[in-house]
C-alpha positions in Angstrom: 173.0 137.2 151.6 176.6 137.4 150.8 177.8 138.3 147.4 181.0 137.1 146.9 183.3 137.8 143.3 185.7 135.5 141.8 187.4 135.5 139.1 185.5 134.7 136.1 187.5 131.8 134.0 185.3 130.2 130.5 182.9 127.3 131.1 181.7 127.1 127.7 182.3 128.1 124.5 180.2 131.1 124.5 179.2 133.7 127.2 176.0 135.1 126.6 173.8 137.8 127.9 170.8 138.2 128.6 170.7 141.2 131.0 171.9 144.9 132.0 172.0 146.6 134.9 170.7 151.0 134.6 174.5 151.8 134.1 175.7 148.0 132.8 177.8 147.4 136.6 176.4 144.5 136.6 174.9 141.4 133.9 172.9 138.5 134.2 175.0 135.4 132.3 174.6 131.9 130.6 177.1 129.5 130.4 177.8 126.2 129.7 173.9 125.9 131.1 174.6 127.1 134.1 174.1 131.1 135.3 175.7 133.7 137.0 177.0 137.1 136.8 179.2 138.8 136.0 181.0 142.5 136.8 184.1 143.8 134.8 186.4 145.7 137.9 189.6 147.3 137.7 190.7 145.6 134.2 189.4 142.2 135.0 185.7 140.6 135.2 184.3 138.7 138.3 181.6 137.0 138.3 179.3 136.1 141.0 175.7 133.1 142.5 177.5 130.6 139.1 174.9 127.9 139.8 171.1 126.9 138.6 169.1 129.3 137.3 166.5 129.7 139.9 170.5 130.0 142.4 171.8 132.5 139.8 169.3 134.1 139.6 168.5 135.2 143.2 171.0 137.3 143.2 171.6 138.6 140.3 167.6 140.1 141.2 169.8 140.8 144.9 171.9 142.9 143.6 169.4 145.1 141.6 167.5 145.7 144.2 170.3 147.1 146.5 171.8 148.9 143.3 169.8 152.1 142.4 171.6 153.3 146.0 175.0 153.0 144.9 174.9 153.9 141.3 176.1 156.9 139.8 176.2 156.7 136.5 178.1 153.6 135.6 180.5 154.3 139.1 179.0 151.8 142.7 180.0 153.8 145.7 181.4 153.0 148.5 
């Protein structure tokens, strides 16, 4: 699965965070009837997987499955 991160632009009046990864690097969110994964990098918010629940959840599950190998105290390793 290829993950493409894009700048986050709010599309609803409120972003709801439903889950957070172990170190807070990723957040599973809902906004304006859509779901997506959010991350904070270099002072800005980025999102990936925006869409219906099933498609966005697939992206979230993929990222979480890979996350333990790439995480060290909240800093993603290359």
